[in-house]
C-alpha positions in Angstrom: 27.6 -59.3 -28.2 25.4 -61.6 -26.1 24.5 -65.2 -27.0 22.2 -67.6 -25.2 22.3 -71.4 -25.7 19.4 -73.7 -24.9 18.6 -77.1 -26.2 16.4 -80.2 -26.1 13.2 -78.6 -24.9 11.1 -81.7 -25.8 8.1 -79.4 -25.5 5.4 -81.4 -27.3 2.7 -83.6 -25.7 1.6 -86.9 -27.1 -1.5 -87.1 -24.9 -3.9 -86.8 -27.8 -2.2 -89.4 -30.0 -3.5 -92.9 -30.3 -0.8 -95.6 -30.0 -2.7 -97.8 -32.5 -2.4 -95.0 -35.1 1.4 -95.0 -34.9 3.9 -97.0 -37.0 7.4 -98.3 -36.7 9.9 -96.5 -34.5 7.2 -94.1 -33.3 5.8 -97.0 -31.2 8.9 -97.1 -29.0 9.1 -93.3 -28.9 5.5 -93.0 -27.7 6.1 -95.6 -25.0 9.3 -93.8 -23.9 7.3 -90.6 -23.6 4.5 -92.1 -21.7 6.7 -94.0 -19.2 9.5 -91.5 -18.7 9.7 -88.3 -20.7 6.2 -87.0 -19.9 7.3 -86.9 -16.2 10.9 -85.7 -16.8 10.2 -82.9 -19.3 7.4 -80.5 -18.2 5.9 -77.6 -20.1 5.7 -75.5 -16.9 9.5 -75.7 -16.6 10.0 -74.7 -20.2 7.6 -71.8 -19.8 9.7 -70.4 -16.9 13.0 -70.9 -18.9 11.6 -69.3 -22.0 10.6 -66.2 -20.0 14.0 -66.1 -18.3 15.8 -66.4 -21.7 13.8 -63.6 -23.2 14.8 -61.4 -20.3 18.5 -61.8 -21.1 18.1 -59.5 -24.1 20.4 -61.7 -26.2 21.6 -60.7 -29.7 21.1 -64.3 -30.8 19.4 -67.3 -29.2 21.1 -70.5 -30.2 18.8 -73.6 -30.2 20.4 -77.0 -30.9 17.4 -79.2 -31.6 15.0 -81.8 -30.2 12.0 -79.6 -29.9 9.6 -82.5 -30.1 9.2 -86.2 -29.2 8.5 -88.3 -32.3 8.4 -85.9 -35.2 4.6 -85.9 -35.8 3.0 -83.0 -37.8 0.9 -81.9 -34.8 4.0 -81.8 -32.6 5.9 -79.7 -35.1 3.0 -77.2 -35.2 3.2 -77.0 -31.4 6.9 -76.3 -31.7 6.3 -73.6 -34.3 4.1 -71.7 -31.8 6.7 -72.0 -29.1 9.5 -70.8 -31.5 7.5 -67.6 -32.2 7.1 -67.1 -28.4 10.9 -67.4 -27.9 11.7 -64.8 -30.5 11.6 -63.7 -34.1 13.5 -65.8 -36.7 16.2 -63.2 -37.1 17.1 -63.5 -33.4 16.7 -67.3 -33.0 19.0 -69.7 -34.9 17.9 -73.4 -34.9 19.5 -76.6 -36.0 17.4 -79.8 -35.9 17.8 -82.8 -33.5 17.2 -86.5 -33.9 13.8 -86.3 -32.3 12.7 -83.7 -34.8 13.7 -85.9 -37.7 12.4 -89.0 -36.1 10.7 -90.9 -38.9 9.8 -90.7 -42.6 8.1 -87.5 -43.4 9.4 -85.6 -40.4 12.1 -83.7 -42.3 9.6 -82.4 -44.8 7.2 -81.2 -42.0 10.1 -79.6 -40.1 11.5 -77.8 -43.2 8.1 -76.4 -44.0 7.2 -75.2 -40.5 10.5 -74.0 -39.2 12.2 -72.8 -42.4 12.7 -69.2 -41.2 14.6 -70.4 -38.1 16.6 -73.1 -39.9 17.6 -71.7 -43.3 18.5 -68.1 -42.7 20.0 -66.8 -46.0 19.8 -70.3 -47.7 17.8 -71.1 -50.7 15.0 -73.6 -49.8 15.2 -75.5 -53.1 14.6 -79.2 -53.6 17.8 -80.3 -51.9 17.5 -82.6 -48.9 17.6 -81.0 -45.4 21.2 -81.8 -44.6 22.4 -80.7 -48.0 21.1 -77.2 -47.3 23.5 -77.0 -44.4 25.8 -75.5 -43.2 24.0 -72.3 -42.7 25.7 -69.1 -41.5 24.6 -65.9 -39.9 27.1 -63.0 -39.5 26.9 -60.4 -36.8 29.9 -58.1 -37.4 33.0 -60.1 -36.6 31.0 -63.1 -35.3 30.0 -65.9 -37.6 27.4 -68.4 -36.4 27.5 -71.7 -38.3 24.8 -74.3 -38.0 25.1 -78.0 -39.0 22.4 -80.6 -39.3 23.3 -84.0 -37.8 19.6 -85.1 -37.7 18.6 -88.2 -39.7 16.1 -91.1 -39.4 17.6 -94.1 -37.6 16.5 -97.6 -36.6 14.6 -98.4 -33.4 16.7 -97.8 -30.2 19.3 -95.8 -32.2 19.9 -92.1 -31.8 22.9 -91.6 -34.0 23.5 -88.6 -36.3 25.2 -88.0 -39.6 26.5 -85.0 -41.6 27.4 -86.6 -44.9 29.9 -85.7 -47.6 28.2 -82.6 -49.0 27.8 -80.9 -45.6 31.4 -81.7 -44.5 32.9 -80.4 -47.8 30.9 -77.2 -47.5 31.9 -76.8 -43.9 35.6 -77.2 -44.7 35.4 -74.4 -47.2 33.3 -72.1 -45.0 35.7 -72.4 -42.0 38.7 -71.7 -44.2 37.0 -68.6 -45.6 36.0 -67.3 -42.2 39.5 -67.9 -40.8 41.0 -65.9 -43.6 38.6 -63.0 -42.8 39.6 -63.1 -39.1 36.0 -64.0 -38.0 35.2 -65.5 -34.6 33.3 -68.7 -35.5 30.6 -70.3 -33.3 29.4 -73.7 -34.4 26.0 -75.3 -33.6 25.2 -79.0 -33.9 22.8 -81.3 -32.1 25.1 -84.4 -31.6 28.4 -84.2 -29.7 31.0 -83.1 -32.4 34.1 -85.1 -31.5 34.8 -88.8 -31.2 34.4 -90.5 -27.8 32.0 -87.9 -26.3 29.1 -90.3 -25.9 28.0 -93.9 -26.4 28.1 -95.3 -29.9 24.3 -95.6 -30.3 24.0 -91.8 -29.6 27.1 -90.6 -31.4 27.7 -88.8 -34.7 28.6 -91.5 -37.3 31.1 -89.2 -39.0 32.5 -87.6 -35.9 36.1 -88.5 -36.9 35.7 -86.7 -40.2 34.1 -83.7 -38.6 36.9 -83.6 -36.0 39.5 -83.6 -38.8 37.8 -80.6 -40.5 37.6 -78.7 -37.2 41.3 -79.3 -36.4 42.3 -77.3 -39.5 40.3 -74.2 -38.5 38.9 -74.7 -34.9 35.8 -72.6 -34.0 36.4 -70.9 -30.7 32.8 -71.8 -29.5 30.9 -75.0 -30.1 27.4 -75.7 -28.7 25.5 -79.0 -28.9 22.7 -80.8 -27.2 21.5 -84.5 -27.2 23.0 -85.5 -23.9 20.5 -83.7 -21.6 23.1 -82.7 -19.1 25.5 -79.8 -18.6 28.9 -80.7 -19.8 31.9 -78.8 -21.1 35.2 -79.6 -22.8 38.2 -77.3 -23.5 39.7 -78.4 -26.8 42.8 -76.3 -27.6 41.4 -72.7 -27.7 37.9 -74.1 -28.4 35.2 -74.3 -25.7 32.6 -77.0 -26.3 29.4 -76.8 -24.3 26.4 -79.1 -23.9 23.5 -77.7 -22.0 20.9 -79.6 -20.0 17.4 -80.2 -21.5 15.4 -77.0 -21.4 12.3 -78.5 -19.8 14.0 -81.0 -17.4 12.5 -81.0 -13.9 16.0 -82.0 -12.6 18.4 -79.6 -14.2 16.8 -77.4 -16.9 19.5 -74.8 -17.9 20.6 -72.3 -20.4 24.0 -70.5 -21.0 24.6 -66.8 -21.5 27.8 -66.0 -23.4 29.1 -62.4 -23.5 31.7 -61.7 -26.1 33.9 -58.6 -26.3 36.4 -57.7 -29.1 39.2 -55.5 -27.7 41.1 -55.5 -30.9 43.9 -57.8 -29.9 41.9 -60.5 -28.3 38.4 -62.0 -27.8 37.2 -61.8 -24.3 34.5 -64.3 -23.1 32.2 -64.6 -20.1 30.0 -67.7 -19.8 27.2 -67.9 -17.2 25.3 -71.1 -16.7 21.8 -70.6 -15.3 19.9 -73.6 -13.9 16.6 -74.3 -12.4 16.0 -73.6 -8.7 12.9 -74.1 -6.6 12.2 -71.4 -4.1 10.7 -71.7 -0.6 7.2 -71.1 -2.0 7.8 -73.7 -4.8 8.3 -70.9 -7.4 10.6 -71.8 -10.3 13.5 -69.5 -11.2 16.8 -69.8 -13.0 20.0 -68.8 -11.0 23.6 -68.6 -12.0 25.5 -71.7 -10.9 28.7 -71.3 -12.8 30.6 -68.4 -14.3 33.8 -68.5 -16.4 36.0 -65.9 -17.9 38.7 -66.4 -20.6 40.6 -64.6 -23.4 41.9 -65.8 -26.7 44.5 -63.7 -28.5 44.1 -63.0 -32.1 47.8 -63.2 -32.8 
């Protein structure tokens, strides 16, 4: 089984948007894009990464949010086209990020445009976005579980929240999958544990999520939000953050190969990051490789 993790592509352009037409928090987001993000996150880099990811022939591509900048309908449509270029919905599993659900109305636009990638096997009824999560995809003995930590926040805040409904559902789901002997891989945009980032970028209910995960820990957890490659070994769990997918500095993705030998799960993680060749060509080369095994006993 081969998985690929990428995150935070920040692929959309605000070049055609008028600052005077924006309201509230989107003002500050637009200024941040114009001053910094438009120079740090480049479509050309993402195009090369997308092609490299497709060439990995993954069984599932795991995408942990922040496809856009300030959650405008035009951006969300741009992201829809990119999602289709990355792969079909049955191969690409998406959870939203805080920039996707940036302001009022963003959640409705995202739900409508990306529903196939977000809600695999989940009824798209009138429930709020976060109440439709967790979502789960099963591939044999592997269970992929997606959470939504995205919510609208005040200016200069980038926190996330799961809420009571999602946490309760997750607790039951993890218990069920543990009883069935499934390998669980968890996807979330914000760092899942307490103390992993500054308070203004953290998950508000990280302590509650951590308590749920301690009872039935997933062996793999992937998140985004921090824009850099980071990792944490937490008991038998490996928690990975991957650098932003369009970053001129360190755009990256991870390839995770999983083998079930009956008695144990065998893992290989390869981190591939941007490299500029002698002729200024962009490619993605392996910069780290890890092997480990977790007994089923």
